[in-house]
py3Dmol code that shows the C-alpha trace and the ligand (Angstrom):
import py3Dmol

protein = """\
ATOM      1  CA  MET A   1      80.199  17.829 -16.298  1.00  0.00           C
ATOM      2  CA  ASN A   2      77.135  16.344 -17.933  1.00  0.00           C
ATOM      3  CA  ARG A   3      79.022  13.201 -18.793  1.00  0.00           C
ATOM      4  CA  ILE A   4      80.116  12.763 -15.190  1.00  0.00           C
ATOM      5  CA  LEU A   5      76.545  13.138 -14.026  1.00  0.00           C
ATOM      6  CA  VAL A   6      75.266  10.619 -16.576  1.00  0.00           C
ATOM      7  CA  THR A   7      77.989   8.121 -15.619  1.00  0.00           C
ATOM      8  CA  LEU A   8      77.179   8.587 -11.938  1.00  0.00           C
ATOM      9  CA  LEU A   9      73.460   8.003 -12.540  1.00  0.00           C
ATOM     10  CA  LEU A  10      74.268   4.927 -14.588  1.00  0.00           C
ATOM     11  CA  VAL A  11      76.423   3.501 -11.796  1.00  0.00           C
ATOM     12  CA  ILE A  12      73.657   4.127  -9.231  1.00  0.00           C
ATOM     13  CA  TRP A  13      71.081   2.487 -11.517  1.00  0.00           C
ATOM     14  CA  VAL A  14      73.249  -0.601 -12.066  1.00  0.00           C
ATOM     15  CA  MET A  15      73.949  -0.918  -8.339  1.00  0.00           C
ATOM     16  CA  ARG A  16      70.253  -0.686  -7.499  1.00  0.00           C
ATOM     17  CA  ALA A  17      69.345  -3.237 -10.139  1.00  0.00           C
ATOM     18  CA  LEU A  18      72.022  -5.576  -8.806  1.00  0.00           C
ATOM     19  CA  SER A  19      70.912  -5.272  -5.199  1.00  0.00           C
ATOM     20  CA  GLN A  20      67.260  -5.800  -6.159  1.00  0.00           C
ATOM     21  CA  ASN A  21      68.201  -8.850  -8.101  1.00  0.00           C
ATOM     22  CA  GLN A  22      70.087 -10.153  -5.109  1.00  0.00           C
ATOM     23  CA  ALA A  23      67.052  -9.637  -2.880  1.00  0.00           C
ATOM     24  CA  ASN A  24      64.885 -11.544  -5.338  1.00  0.00           C
ATOM     25  CA  ASN A  25      67.373 -14.350  -5.506  1.00  0.00           C
ATOM     26  CA  GLU A  26      67.508 -14.836  -1.757  1.00  0.00           C
ATOM     27  CA  LYS A  27      67.260 -18.557  -0.969  1.00  0.00           C
ATOM     28  CA  TYR A  28      65.187 -19.592   2.029  1.00  0.00           C
ATOM     29  CA  VAL A  29      65.401 -22.758   4.083  1.00  0.00           C
ATOM     30  CA  LEU A  30      62.702 -22.182   6.692  1.00  0.00           C
ATOM     31  CA  VAL A  31      59.469 -20.186   6.702  1.00  0.00           C
ATOM     32  CA  ILE A  32      57.000 -20.096   9.609  1.00  0.00           C
ATOM     33  CA  HIS A  33      53.630 -18.549  10.402  1.00  0.00           C
ATOM     34  CA  GLY A  34      51.821 -17.845  13.635  1.00  0.00           C
ATOM     35  CA  GLY A  35      48.358 -17.345  12.149  1.00  0.00           C
ATOM     36  CA  ALA A  36      46.511 -14.811  10.037  1.00  0.00           C
ATOM     37  CA  GLY A  37      43.677 -12.522  11.094  1.00  0.00           C
ATOM     38  CA  THR A  38      42.614  -9.005  11.969  1.00  0.00           C
ATOM     39  CA  ILE A  39      45.975  -8.133  13.442  1.00  0.00           C
ATOM     40  CA  LEU A  40      46.028  -4.342  13.483  1.00  0.00           C
ATOM     41  CA  GLN A  41      48.927  -2.150  14.446  1.00  0.00           C
ATOM     42  CA  GLN A  42      46.510   0.257  16.162  1.00  0.00           C
ATOM     43  CA  THR A  43      45.360  -2.393  18.608  1.00  0.00           C
ATOM     44  CA  MET A  44      48.808  -3.810  19.316  1.00  0.00           C
ATOM     45  CA  THR A  45      51.046  -2.504  22.083  1.00  0.00           C
ATOM     46  CA  ARG A  46      54.792  -2.309  21.590  1.00  0.00           C
ATOM     47  CA  GLU A  47      55.385  -4.893  24.325  1.00  0.00           C
ATOM     48  CA  LYS A  48      52.923  -7.315  22.789  1.00  0.00           C
ATOM     49  CA  GLU A  49      54.459  -6.927  19.360  1.00  0.00           C
ATOM     50  CA  LYS A  50      57.895  -7.558  20.817  1.00  0.00           C
ATOM     51  CA  ALA A  51      56.697 -10.658  22.619  1.00  0.00           C
ATOM     52  CA  TYR A  52      55.071 -12.134  19.498  1.00  0.00           C
ATOM     53  CA  LYS A  53      58.163 -11.437  17.423  1.00  0.00           C
ATOM     54  CA  ALA A  54      60.480 -12.909  20.052  1.00  0.00           C
ATOM     55  CA  VAL A  55      58.643 -16.235  19.865  1.00  0.00           C
ATOM     56  CA  LEU A  56      58.812 -16.227  16.057  1.00  0.00           C
ATOM     57  CA  GLU A  57      62.547 -15.554  16.221  1.00  0.00           C
ATOM     58  CA  LYS A  58      63.082 -18.311  18.765  1.00  0.00           C
ATOM     59  CA  ALA A  59      61.112 -20.731  16.570  1.00  0.00           C
ATOM     60  CA  LEU A  60      63.180 -19.803  13.511  1.00  0.00           C
ATOM     61  CA  GLN A  61      66.420 -20.234  15.453  1.00  0.00           C
ATOM     62  CA  ALA A  62      65.318 -23.646  16.728  1.00  0.00           C
ATOM     63  CA  GLY A  63      64.437 -24.828  13.220  1.00  0.00           C
ATOM     64  CA  TYR A  64      67.519 -23.322  11.623  1.00  0.00           C
ATOM     65  CA  ALA A  65      69.802 -24.977  14.196  1.00  0.00           C
ATOM     66  CA  LYS A  66      68.465 -28.358  13.100  1.00  0.00           C
ATOM     67  CA  LEU A  67      69.071 -27.600   9.422  1.00  0.00           C
ATOM     68  CA  GLN A  68      72.560 -26.267  10.122  1.00  0.00           C
ATOM     69  CA  SER A  69      73.549 -29.416  11.952  1.00  0.00           C
ATOM     70  CA  GLY A  70      72.447 -31.513   8.993  1.00  0.00           C
ATOM     71  CA  LYS A  71      69.141 -32.686  10.456  1.00  0.00           C
ATOM     72  CA  THR A  72      66.085 -33.221   8.255  1.00  0.00           C
ATOM     73  CA  SER A  73      63.453 -30.703   7.232  1.00  0.00           C
ATOM     74  CA  ILE A  74      60.982 -32.727   9.340  1.00  0.00           C
ATOM     75  CA  ASP A  75      63.206 -32.107  12.394  1.00  0.00           C
ATOM     76  CA  ALA A  76      63.309 -28.387  11.582  1.00  0.00           C
ATOM     77  CA  VAL A  77      59.543 -28.120  11.124  1.00  0.00           C
ATOM     78  CA  GLN A  78      58.879 -29.974  14.367  1.00  0.00           C
ATOM     79  CA  ALA A  79      61.415 -27.904  16.337  1.00  0.00           C
ATOM     80  CA  ALA A  80      60.017 -24.591  15.096  1.00  0.00           C
ATOM     81  CA  ILE A  81      56.414 -25.598  15.754  1.00  0.00           C
ATOM     82  CA  ARG A  82      57.206 -26.907  19.247  1.00  0.00           C
ATOM     83  CA  VAL A  83      58.507 -23.474  20.272  1.00  0.00           C
ATOM     84  CA  MET A  84      55.268 -21.826  19.152  1.00  0.00           C
ATOM     85  CA  GLU A  85      53.137 -24.560  20.743  1.00  0.00           C
ATOM     86  CA  ASP A  86      54.884 -23.934  24.066  1.00  0.00           C
ATOM     87  CA  SER A  87      54.139 -20.212  23.931  1.00  0.00           C
ATOM     88  CA  PRO A  88      50.798 -19.038  25.372  1.00  0.00           C
ATOM     89  CA  LEU A  89      50.664 -16.316  22.697  1.00  0.00           C
ATOM     90  CA  TYR A  90      49.827 -18.597  19.796  1.00  0.00           C
ATOM     91  CA  ASN A  91      46.732 -20.682  19.169  1.00  0.00           C
ATOM     92  CA  ALA A  92      48.470 -24.056  19.340  1.00  0.00           C
ATOM     93  CA  GLY A  93      49.504 -26.196  22.290  1.00  0.00           C
ATOM     94  CA  LYS A  94      49.549 -23.883  25.345  1.00  0.00           C
ATOM     95  CA  GLY A  95      47.396 -20.909  24.392  1.00  0.00           C
ATOM     96  CA  ALA A  96      44.960 -22.873  22.220  1.00  0.00           C
ATOM     97  CA  VAL A  97      41.478 -21.390  21.850  1.00  0.00           C
ATOM     98  CA  PHE A  98      38.483 -22.893  23.654  1.00  0.00           C
ATOM     99  CA  THR A  99      35.601 -24.910  22.281  1.00  0.00           C
ATOM    100  CA  HIS A 100      32.030 -23.842  23.047  1.00  0.00           C
ATOM    101  CA  ASP A 101      32.088 -26.264  25.994  1.00  0.00           C
ATOM    102  CA  GLY A 102      35.198 -24.652  27.445  1.00  0.00           C
ATOM    103  CA  ARG A 103      37.642 -27.364  26.393  1.00  0.00           C
ATOM    104  CA  ASN A 104      40.837 -27.219  24.310  1.00  0.00           C
ATOM    105  CA  GLU A 105      40.813 -29.643  21.383  1.00  0.00           C
ATOM    106  CA  LEU A 106      44.035 -29.582  19.435  1.00  0.00           C
ATOM    107  CA  ASP A 107      44.819 -30.542  15.837  1.00  0.00           C
ATOM    108  CA  ALA A 108      48.185 -30.972  14.088  1.00  0.00           C
ATOM    109  CA  SER A 109      49.736 -32.509  11.002  1.00  0.00           C
ATOM    110  CA  ILE A 110      53.133 -33.021   9.403  1.00  0.00           C
ATOM    111  CA  MET A 111      54.264 -34.216   5.969  1.00  0.00           C
ATOM    112  CA  ASP A 112      57.577 -35.337   4.516  1.00  0.00           C
ATOM    113  CA  GLY A 113      58.034 -34.156   0.921  1.00  0.00           C
ATOM    114  CA  GLY A 114      60.587 -36.851   0.089  1.00  0.00           C
ATOM    115  CA  THR A 115      58.558 -39.938   1.000  1.00  0.00           C
ATOM    116  CA  ARG A 116      55.201 -38.143   0.995  1.00  0.00           C
ATOM    117  CA  LYS A 117      54.476 -39.847   4.286  1.00  0.00           C
ATOM    118  CA  ALA A 118      52.222 -37.885   6.581  1.00  0.00           C
ATOM    119  CA  GLY A 119      50.786 -37.960  10.086  1.00  0.00           C
ATOM    120  CA  ALA A 120      48.020 -36.072  11.849  1.00  0.00           C
ATOM    121  CA  VAL A 121      45.994 -35.914  15.036  1.00  0.00           C
ATOM    122  CA  ALA A 122      42.697 -34.147  15.669  1.00  0.00           C
ATOM    123  CA  GLY A 123      40.726 -33.283  18.772  1.00  0.00           C
ATOM    124  CA  VAL A 124      43.398 -34.246  21.287  1.00  0.00           C
ATOM    125  CA  THR A 125      43.121 -32.761  24.774  1.00  0.00           C
ATOM    126  CA  ILE A 126      46.081 -34.057  26.784  1.00  0.00           C
ATOM    127  CA  VAL A 127      49.058 -34.117  24.372  1.00  0.00           C
ATOM    128  CA  LYS A 128      51.439 -31.292  25.295  1.00  0.00           C
ATOM    129  CA  ASN A 129      52.894 -30.974  21.789  1.00  0.00           C
ATOM    130  CA  PRO A 130      50.420 -32.174  19.159  1.00  0.00           C
ATOM    131  CA  ILE A 131      53.084 -31.841  16.437  1.00  0.00           C
ATOM    132  CA  ASP A 132      55.038 -34.617  18.216  1.00  0.00           C
ATOM    133  CA  ALA A 133      51.937 -36.794  18.054  1.00  0.00           C
ATOM    134  CA  ALA A 134      51.498 -36.046  14.338  1.00  0.00           C
ATOM    135  CA  ARG A 135      55.093 -37.066  13.690  1.00  0.00           C
ATOM    136  CA  ALA A 136      54.676 -40.241  15.746  1.00  0.00           C
ATOM    137  CA  VAL A 137      51.593 -41.154  13.689  1.00  0.00           C
ATOM    138  CA  MET A 138      53.642 -40.658  10.521  1.00  0.00           C
ATOM    139  CA  GLU A 139      56.652 -42.662  11.672  1.00  0.00           C
ATOM    140  CA  LYS A 140      55.323 -45.177  14.178  1.00  0.00           C
ATOM    141  CA  SER A 141      51.890 -46.162  12.890  1.00  0.00           C
ATOM    142  CA  GLN A 142      50.445 -47.492   9.671  1.00  0.00           C
ATOM    143  CA  HIS A 143      47.949 -44.651   9.558  1.00  0.00           C
ATOM    144  CA  VAL A 144      47.851 -41.015   8.571  1.00  0.00           C
ATOM    145  CA  MET A 145      45.259 -39.549  10.924  1.00  0.00           C
ATOM    146  CA  LEU A 146      44.144 -40.437  14.442  1.00  0.00           C
ATOM    147  CA  VAL A 147      41.427 -38.605  16.366  1.00  0.00           C
ATOM    148  CA  GLY A 148      40.293 -38.010  19.958  1.00  0.00           C
ATOM    149  CA  LYS A 149      40.660 -40.766  22.537  1.00  0.00           C
ATOM    150  CA  GLY A 150      42.357 -43.129  20.084  1.00  0.00           C
ATOM    151  CA  ALA A 151      44.999 -40.544  19.238  1.00  0.00           C
ATOM    152  CA  GLU A 152      45.568 -39.963  22.952  1.00  0.00           C
ATOM    153  CA  ALA A 153      45.943 -43.682  23.658  1.00  0.00           C
ATOM    154  CA  PHE A 154      48.490 -43.854  20.833  1.00  0.00           C
ATOM    155  CA  ALA A 155      50.367 -40.830  22.208  1.00  0.00           C
ATOM    156  CA  LYS A 156      50.492 -42.526  25.604  1.00  0.00           C
ATOM    157  CA  GLU A 157      51.809 -45.709  24.035  1.00  0.00           C
ATOM    158  CA  GLN A 158      54.495 -43.676  22.280  1.00  0.00           C
ATOM    159  CA  ARG A 159      55.456 -42.125  25.613  1.00  0.00           C
ATOM    160  CA  LEU A 160      54.817 -38.586  24.449  1.00  0.00           C
ATOM    161  CA  VAL A 161      54.491 -35.903  27.102  1.00  0.00           C
ATOM    162  CA  LEU A 162      50.906 -35.827  28.374  1.00  0.00           C
ATOM    163  CA  VAL A 163      49.435 -33.044  30.486  1.00  0.00           C
ATOM    164  CA  ASP A 164      46.308 -32.311  32.460  1.00  0.00           C
ATOM    165  CA  PRO A 165      43.852 -30.492  30.129  1.00  0.00           C
ATOM    166  CA  LYS A 166      44.157 -27.513  32.527  1.00  0.00           C
ATOM    167  CA  TYR A 167      47.676 -26.952  31.173  1.00  0.00           C
ATOM    168  CA  PHE A 168      46.170 -25.421  28.031  1.00  0.00           C
ATOM    169  CA  TYR A 169      44.152 -22.818  29.936  1.00  0.00           C
ATOM    170  CA  THR A 170      45.008 -19.156  29.397  1.00  0.00           C
ATOM    171  CA  ARG A 171      42.928 -16.233  30.610  1.00  0.00           C
ATOM    172  CA  GLU A 172      43.058 -14.457  27.234  1.00  0.00           C
ATOM    173  CA  ARG A 173      41.616 -17.422  25.345  1.00  0.00           C
ATOM    174  CA  SER A 174      38.979 -18.027  28.001  1.00  0.00           C
ATOM    175  CA  GLU A 175      37.886 -14.405  27.706  1.00  0.00           C
ATOM    176  CA  GLY A 176      37.997 -14.784  23.925  1.00  0.00           C
ATOM    177  CA  LEU A 177      35.476 -17.603  24.195  1.00  0.00           C
ATOM    178  CA  GLN A 178      33.136 -15.523  26.359  1.00  0.00           C
ATOM    179  CA  LYS A 179      33.315 -12.696  23.813  1.00  0.00           C
ATOM    180  CA  ALA A 180      32.632 -15.082  20.940  1.00  0.00           C
ATOM    181  CA  ILE A 181      29.606 -16.515  22.748  1.00  0.00           C
ATOM    182  CA  GLU A 182      28.270 -13.015  23.494  1.00  0.00           C
ATOM    183  CA  LYS A 183      28.772 -11.928  19.901  1.00  0.00           C
ATOM    184  CA  GLU A 184      27.059 -15.036  18.617  1.00  0.00           C
ATOM    185  CA  LYS A 185      24.025 -14.358  20.811  1.00  0.00           C
ATOM    186  CA  VAL A 186      23.705 -10.859  19.400  1.00  0.00           C
ATOM    187  CA  GLN A 187      24.484 -11.744  15.826  1.00  0.00           C
ATOM    188  CA  LEU A 188      22.264 -14.781  15.540  1.00  0.00           C
ATOM    189  CA  ASP A 189      19.322 -12.404  15.909  1.00  0.00           C
ATOM    190  CA  HIS A 190      20.576  -9.803  13.498  1.00  0.00           C
ATOM    191  CA  SER A 191      22.583 -11.362  10.754  1.00  0.00           C
ATOM    192  CA  ALA A 192      22.061 -13.989   8.115  1.00  0.00           C
ATOM    193  CA  ASN A 193      25.707 -13.936   7.121  1.00  0.00           C
ATOM    194  CA  PRO A 194      27.522 -16.863   8.699  1.00  0.00           C
ATOM    195  CA  GLN A 195      30.803 -14.963   8.426  1.00  0.00           C
ATOM    196  CA  ASP A 196      29.535 -12.633  11.150  1.00  0.00           C
ATOM    197  CA  HIS A 197      29.125 -15.488  13.576  1.00  0.00           C
ATOM    198  CA  TRP A 198      32.785 -16.349  13.533  1.00  0.00           C
ATOM    199  CA  PRO A 199      34.529 -13.057  13.491  1.00  0.00           C
ATOM    200  CA  ASP A 200      38.182 -13.181  14.433  1.00  0.00           C
ATOM    201  CA  SER A 201      37.845 -16.339  16.404  1.00  0.00           C
ATOM    202  CA  LYS A 202      40.896 -17.777  14.737  1.00  0.00           C
ATOM    203  CA  PHE A 203      44.230 -16.269  15.611  1.00  0.00           C
ATOM    204  CA  GLY A 204      47.614 -17.738  16.028  1.00  0.00           C
ATOM    205  CA  THR A 205      47.547 -21.149  14.402  1.00  0.00           C
ATOM    206  CA  VAL A 206      51.176 -22.050  13.756  1.00  0.00           C
ATOM    207  CA  GLY A 207      52.968 -23.683  10.853  1.00  0.00           C
ATOM    208  CA  ALA A 208      56.378 -24.248   9.312  1.00  0.00           C
ATOM    209  CA  VAL A 209      57.891 -25.298   5.987  1.00  0.00           C
ATOM    210  CA  ALA A 210      61.543 -26.256   5.585  1.00  0.00           C
ATOM    211  CA  LEU A 211      64.135 -27.339   3.042  1.00  0.00           C
ATOM    212  CA  ASP A 212      67.103 -29.370   4.319  1.00  0.00           C
ATOM    213  CA  GLN A 213      70.628 -29.857   3.000  1.00  0.00           C
ATOM    214  CA  GLU A 214      69.557 -33.007   1.158  1.00  0.00           C
ATOM    215  CA  GLY A 215      66.916 -31.034  -0.741  1.00  0.00           C
ATOM    216  CA  ASN A 216      64.003 -32.532   1.190  1.00  0.00           C
ATOM    217  CA  LEU A 217      60.946 -30.399   1.843  1.00  0.00           C
ATOM    218  CA  ALA A 218      58.607 -30.759   4.839  1.00  0.00           C
ATOM    219  CA  ALA A 219      55.543 -28.965   6.173  1.00  0.00           C
ATOM    220  CA  GLY A 220      53.651 -28.934   9.453  1.00  0.00           C
ATOM    221  CA  THR A 221      50.733 -27.120  11.085  1.00  0.00           C
ATOM    222  CA  SER A 222      49.360 -27.042  14.641  1.00  0.00           C
ATOM    223  CA  THR A 223      46.265 -25.341  16.060  1.00  0.00           C
ATOM    224  CA  GLY A 224      43.561 -25.109  18.680  1.00  0.00           C
ATOM    225  CA  GLY A 225      41.165 -24.486  15.790  1.00  0.00           C
ATOM    226  CA  MET A 226      38.491 -21.830  16.059  1.00  0.00           C
ATOM    227  CA  SER A 227      37.218 -20.320  19.286  1.00  0.00           C
ATOM    228  CA  ASN A 228      33.675 -21.427  20.184  1.00  0.00           C
ATOM    229  CA  LYS A 229      33.844 -24.459  17.862  1.00  0.00           C
ATOM    230  CA  ARG A 230      31.341 -27.232  18.580  1.00  0.00           C
ATOM    231  CA  PHE A 231      30.396 -30.832  17.957  1.00  0.00           C
ATOM    232  CA  GLY A 232      33.970 -32.037  17.445  1.00  0.00           C
ATOM    233  CA  ARG A 233      34.597 -29.551  14.653  1.00  0.00           C
ATOM    234  CA  VAL A 234      37.904 -30.131  12.852  1.00  0.00           C
ATOM    235  CA  GLY A 235      39.467 -27.519  10.575  1.00  0.00           C
ATOM    236  CA  ASP A 236      41.993 -27.721   7.763  1.00  0.00           C
ATOM    237  CA  SER A 237      45.137 -27.816   9.909  1.00  0.00           C
ATOM    238  CA  PRO A 238      45.301 -31.601  10.469  1.00  0.00           C
ATOM    239  CA  ILE A 239      44.000 -32.449   7.000  1.00  0.00           C
ATOM    240  CA  ILE A 240      46.739 -33.396   4.559  1.00  0.00           C
ATOM    241  CA  GLY A 241      46.209 -31.501   1.323  1.00  0.00           C
ATOM    242  CA  ALA A 242      44.025 -28.845   2.955  1.00  0.00           C
ATOM    243  CA  GLY A 243      46.127 -27.274   5.724  1.00  0.00           C
ATOM    244  CA  THR A 244      49.441 -29.028   5.130  1.00  0.00           C
ATOM    245  CA  TYR A 245      51.208 -30.524   2.126  1.00  0.00           C
ATOM    246  CA  ALA A 246      54.783 -31.275   1.038  1.00  0.00           C
ATOM    247  CA  ASN A 247      56.224 -32.778  -2.125  1.00  0.00           C
ATOM    248  CA  ASN A 248      59.912 -32.651  -3.032  1.00  0.00           C
ATOM    249  CA  GLU A 249      59.008 -32.190  -6.690  1.00  0.00           C
ATOM    250  CA  THR A 250      57.110 -28.984  -6.026  1.00  0.00           C
ATOM    251  CA  VAL A 251      56.553 -27.254  -2.702  1.00  0.00           C
ATOM    252  CA  ALA A 252      55.873 -27.414   1.040  1.00  0.00           C
ATOM    253  CA  VAL A 253      52.802 -25.532   2.292  1.00  0.00           C
ATOM    254  CA  SER A 254      51.166 -24.677   5.628  1.00  0.00           C
ATOM    255  CA  CYS A 255      47.876 -22.751   5.749  1.00  0.00           C
ATOM    256  CA  THR A 256      46.075 -20.634   8.328  1.00  0.00           C
ATOM    257  CA  GLY A 257      42.676 -19.000   8.369  1.00  0.00           C
ATOM    258  CA  TRP A 258      39.044 -19.999   8.176  1.00  0.00           C
ATOM    259  CA  GLY A 259      39.575 -23.737   7.918  1.00  0.00           C
ATOM    260  CA  GLU A 260      36.288 -24.658   6.256  1.00  0.00           C
ATOM    261  CA  PHE A 261      37.317 -22.678   3.164  1.00  0.00           C
ATOM    262  CA  PHE A 262      40.791 -24.165   3.059  1.00  0.00           C
ATOM    263  CA  ILE A 263      39.277 -27.660   3.223  1.00  0.00           C
ATOM    264  CA  ARG A 264      36.821 -26.933   0.411  1.00  0.00           C
ATOM    265  CA  ASN A 265      39.646 -25.561  -1.752  1.00  0.00           C
ATOM    266  CA  ILE A 266      42.122 -28.342  -0.856  1.00  0.00           C
ATOM    267  CA  ALA A 267      44.305 -25.300  -0.518  1.00  0.00           C
ATOM    268  CA  ALA A 268      47.755 -26.656   0.363  1.00  0.00           C
ATOM    269  CA  TYR A 269      47.681 -29.312  -2.347  1.00  0.00           C
ATOM    270  CA  ASP A 270      46.304 -26.812  -4.846  1.00  0.00           C
ATOM    271  CA  VAL A 271      49.498 -24.744  -4.564  1.00  0.00           C
ATOM    272  CA  SER A 272      51.478 -27.854  -5.477  1.00  0.00           C
ATOM    273  CA  ALA A 273      49.071 -28.815  -8.285  1.00  0.00           C
ATOM    274  CA  LEU A 274      49.276 -25.370  -9.866  1.00  0.00           C
ATOM    275  CA  MET A 275      53.054 -25.648  -9.856  1.00  0.00           C
ATOM    276  CA  GLU A 276      53.096 -29.212 -11.145  1.00  0.00           C
ATOM    277  CA  TYR A 277      50.432 -29.028 -13.833  1.00  0.00           C
ATOM    278  CA  ARG A 278      50.470 -25.382 -14.811  1.00  0.00           C
ATOM    279  CA  ASN A 279      54.120 -24.630 -14.195  1.00  0.00           C
ATOM    280  CA  LEU A 280      53.339 -21.627 -12.011  1.00  0.00           C
ATOM    281  CA  THR A 281      56.024 -20.206  -9.750  1.00  0.00           C
ATOM    282  CA  VAL A 282      55.532 -20.638  -6.008  1.00  0.00           C
ATOM    283  CA  LYS A 283      54.591 -16.942  -5.704  1.00  0.00           C
ATOM    284  CA  LYS A 284      51.915 -17.110  -8.410  1.00  0.00           C
ATOM    285  CA  ALA A 285      50.519 -20.451  -7.255  1.00  0.00           C
ATOM    286  CA  ALA A 286      50.291 -19.382  -3.596  1.00  0.00           C
ATOM    287  CA  LEU A 287      48.594 -16.108  -4.491  1.00  0.00           C
ATOM    288  CA  ALA A 288      46.121 -17.842  -6.823  1.00  0.00           C
ATOM    289  CA  VAL A 289      45.039 -20.158  -3.996  1.00  0.00           C
ATOM    290  CA  ILE A 290      44.540 -17.323  -1.506  1.00  0.00           C
ATOM    291  CA  GLU A 291      42.488 -15.521  -4.152  1.00  0.00           C
ATOM    292  CA  LYS A 292      40.313 -18.615  -4.611  1.00  0.00           C
ATOM    293  CA  VAL A 293      39.762 -18.840  -0.853  1.00  0.00           C
ATOM    294  CA  GLY A 294      38.935 -15.116  -0.754  1.00  0.00           C
ATOM    295  CA  ASN A 295      36.533 -15.278  -3.688  1.00  0.00           C
ATOM    296  CA  MET A 296      34.579 -17.941  -1.849  1.00  0.00           C
ATOM    297  CA  GLY A 297      34.308 -15.728   1.233  1.00  0.00           C
ATOM    298  CA  GLY A 298      37.122 -17.219   3.303  1.00  0.00           C
ATOM    299  CA  ASP A 299      40.033 -15.415   4.883  1.00  0.00           C
ATOM    300  CA  GLY A 300      43.536 -16.410   5.845  1.00  0.00           C
ATOM    301  CA  GLY A 301      46.969 -16.969   4.438  1.00  0.00           C
ATOM    302  CA  LEU A 302      49.647 -19.540   3.782  1.00  0.00           C
ATOM    303  CA  ILE A 303      53.384 -20.051   3.654  1.00  0.00           C
ATOM    304  CA  ALA A 304      55.020 -21.952   0.806  1.00  0.00           C
ATOM    305  CA  LEU A 305      58.627 -22.943   0.102  1.00  0.00           C
ATOM    306  CA  ASP A 306      59.685 -24.568  -3.152  1.00  0.00           C
ATOM    307  CA  LYS A 307      62.450 -27.059  -3.817  1.00  0.00           C
ATOM    308  CA  ASN A 308      64.777 -24.255  -4.952  1.00  0.00           C
ATOM    309  CA  GLY A 309      64.370 -22.192  -1.804  1.00  0.00           C
ATOM    310  CA  ASN A 310      61.917 -19.649  -3.212  1.00  0.00           C
ATOM    311  CA  MET A 311      59.076 -18.764  -0.889  1.00  0.00           C
ATOM    312  CA  ALA A 312      55.705 -17.009  -0.743  1.00  0.00           C
ATOM    313  CA  MET A 313      53.597 -15.811   2.204  1.00  0.00           C
ATOM    314  CA  PRO A 314      50.331 -14.373   0.798  1.00  0.00           C
ATOM    315  CA  PHE A 315      47.334 -13.533   3.033  1.00  0.00           C
ATOM    316  CA  ASN A 316      44.064 -11.646   2.602  1.00  0.00           C
ATOM    317  CA  THR A 317      43.691 -10.573   6.235  1.00  0.00           C
ATOM    318  CA  ALA A 318      45.080  -7.442   7.887  1.00  0.00           C
ATOM    319  CA  GLY A 319      48.082  -9.332   9.155  1.00  0.00           C
ATOM    320  CA  MET A 320      49.822 -12.657   9.507  1.00  0.00           C
ATOM    321  CA  TYR A 321      52.524 -13.473  12.041  1.00  0.00           C
ATOM    322  CA  ARG A 322      55.338 -14.825   9.903  1.00  0.00           C
ATOM    323  CA  GLY A 323      59.073 -15.245   9.619  1.00  0.00           C
ATOM    324  CA  THR A 324      61.831 -16.505   7.351  1.00  0.00           C
ATOM    325  CA  VAL A 325      65.421 -17.709   7.515  1.00  0.00           C
ATOM    326  CA  THR A 326      67.724 -17.668   4.516  1.00  0.00           C
ATOM    327  CA  LYS A 327      70.314 -20.292   3.757  1.00  0.00           C
ATOM    328  CA  GLU A 328      72.918 -18.012   5.345  1.00  0.00           C
ATOM    329  CA  GLY A 329      70.888 -17.681   8.516  1.00  0.00           C
ATOM    330  CA  LYS A 330      69.392 -14.223   8.008  1.00  0.00           C
ATOM    331  CA  ILE A 331      66.222 -14.021  10.107  1.00  0.00           C
ATOM    332  CA  GLU A 332      63.259 -11.771   9.377  1.00  0.00           C
ATOM    333  CA  VAL A 333      59.923 -11.576  11.229  1.00  0.00           C
ATOM    334  CA  LEU A 334      56.850  -9.646  10.105  1.00  0.00           C
ATOM    335  CA  ILE A 335      53.283  -9.094  11.304  1.00  0.00           C
ATOM    336  CA  TYR A 336      51.407  -6.591   9.109  1.00  0.00           C
ATOM    337  CA  LYS A 337      50.937  -6.206   5.362  1.00  0.00           C
TER     338      LYS A 337
END
"""
ligand_1 = """\
9
LIG
N 42.796 -22.944 10.103
C 42.522 -23.119 11.495
C 41.205 -23.843 11.649
O 40.296 -23.552 10.906
C 42.449 -21.847 12.244
C 43.584 -20.877 11.995
O 44.343 -21.043 11.071
O 43.733 -19.913 12.755
O 41.092 -24.649 12.523
"""
view = py3Dmol.view(width=600, height=400)
view.addModel(protein, "pdb")
view.setStyle({"model": 0}, {"cartoon": {"style": "trace"}})
view.addModel(ligand_1, "xyz")
view.setStyle({"model": 1}, {"stick": {}})
view.zoomTo()
view.show()
């Protein structure tokens, strides 16, 4: 009897070990995020949660379809980001947050890990899909980053879809700006901590990292930046090395969070550098970078996908909208810790 029991326990143990091993060995081809922040289950309705997840799923499907049909990781990144830009729920494209002056100034970047070519735009106000503009800069110009009016003139020349700035208006974001302004008025009198002046004004930046059938990595990020931003403020999202980075030898990374801290830590490139020079795994490197950002007082998260299809999605906020697709097409979307 005892022997039967021992054998049974042994079989269960081996099966569990095998299934865990399988889970750890899962290979991913596409990882996306929809921003990190104080996303609490208590303050989220079921309908809202469903709506956010539906967009993530749609974005993953769009990106995965590209990879399945043999398209490049750049195509997959762009397709996934476009879906999130077109949704009013995320802080990119339609649904972008407002500047202090009540405008929407959008930033985006994209990078090809094979050629290490990159493109970015910052402070654009009439480009429907800023990720398209970033890609056009990468492929159709001799530059890496174009800003403001110049970027818009280039987008026009490239025949990208342009919209009236009103297109980007959403009531939620407009109310978000009013709240941020109110809070700032109160807090400027009472607090010396700059962190208090920008509480939760950054939700829903979007990003994607992908690995195609040829083994090429790509990364992209798109955002409206931070609510109540002023003076042409630009965050990490359109800055190659800070918010976005891809290198076939190491990893593809897209960041989200308090951009100033990601710029000062050269966060996206740092994940790659830790892997290249210190031989860290993608999990360890990604976590180390988020810890650095946190130690400095910044908050946020990132997604990272290495050349072997291993991924990491660390964040130091309450939540981060995020999702993954495996090589076989298994989709998973998550919001909280
Ligand atoms: N990183 C973005 C910025 O600072 C904001 C965000 O990720 O939500 O512009």
